[in-house]
N, C-alpha and C positions, 0 to 999 in steps of 0.2 A: 511891291507890288506893281506890276505894268498894267499901263492903260488902253489895254488891246485884250481882246481874244483872238487865239490860233485857232485857224481852220488850215491844217496840213494836207495837201492832196497828194500821194504819191502816186506814181507812174511805174510799172517795172514790164520791162520786156516779155510777153508770152512768146509771140513768133512773129512773124512778119504784117506790120501794120496793127499787130494786135498786145494791148497791154491791158494787166489787170490791175484796179485802182484800189488803193486804201485811202482811208479817209478817218483821221485823228484831229480832235478838238480839245482845245484847253481853254476855259473861260478864265484861269487865274483866281480861281476863288480855292481850287485844290492844287493841291501839287501833281495831279496824274493825267493822264491824258486819255481822252474817252474816244474808244472806237466808234465808228459812226455806220460802218459798212459791217453788218454781220454772216452776209453770205458774198461768196466771191463777185466782183462785177468785174465783167471784161471791157474796154474800150477798142472799138474798131476805126482808126485812124489812119488813112490815106493820105499822107500830104500831098502828095503829088497830085492828085483829085480837087485838093482844097485850094492851093496854088492856082490850077486851071479857073477858079472861079473869079467873075470879072471884077468885083469890086470889093473894099473892105467892109461894107454893111452885109452883102451875099454870104462871103467870108464867115463872117461873126456870126450869122444865124446859123448857117451850116455847123459851125465849131460847136454853136450852143445844143445844137439839136444833136450834135453825138455824144456831148459829156454828159449832158443833164437826162440821163434815164431816169426811170422813176425811183430809184432807189437813192441815186446820188443826188437827184432834184430834191428829196424826202431829205435827206442829209444835211444837204446846203441849207436849206430852208430852217431845219432845226439849229442848226451853228448860228444864223444870222439872228433870228430872232432872240435865241438865248442872249447873245452880244446884244443887242438890242434893249432887251429888257434889264440889261446891267447898266446901260447907258456907255459902253464901248464900242470902239468901232471895230471890225471884224479885218484881221489881216489873215488875207488867203496866199499861204505860202506853198509853192508849187515844187516839189521834189521829181526830180527826174532819176531813177535808178541806173547805175553805173552801166546797164546794158542798153538803154534809150537815150543817150546824146541828142538823137536826131530830133527829140522834142523841143529843144531850144529852138528850133527853127520856125516852130508853131508859132503864129501870132495871138498868143493867149489874151494878149490887151483888146482883141475884138470881139470877147465875148458878149454876149448879150445879156441883160437882167432878167431871167423866167418869169418874172413877176411883170414887169413894165414893159420890157422888150428895149430898154434905152439902152446903151453901153452900161456893163456891168461894174468896171472900175474906173470912174469919171466922178465919184462922189467920196466925201469926206468918211462913211459910216463903213466903206468896203475898200480895203488895202492890199495890192497884190505883190508879192515879191516872189520871188524864185531863187533857190540857193542848189548851189553844188557840194557835193562831196570832195573831200580832199586830204589828202595824205597829209599835208602841213598846216 
């Protein structure tokens, strides 16, 4: 049994600067993933506009605003609450589909906590990881 819960956020290119999001959660209490978004959620993300922002805090606040739509925020909150109730940290894994390699250039580490407005990934309860697909 692992010592963390997993929240995978998948980004798949739809059009220029538009991505479809998928969110899957596994608390490791069962062998199955739970799909957290039941309707299609599209993220509009213009990296040039983000990169033009003056500082890291402003960048992080705008990225947070763009990512955490009502349904994404609700799904994230459910995953975080479930992990906390099980006394496990939440590992947030970012997956960028093969058509969206440019998202590796986004400074995801600047995301703000939707509840406290502090940096999201600077505590021991929420861990960030990115991963790639590979043929080998």
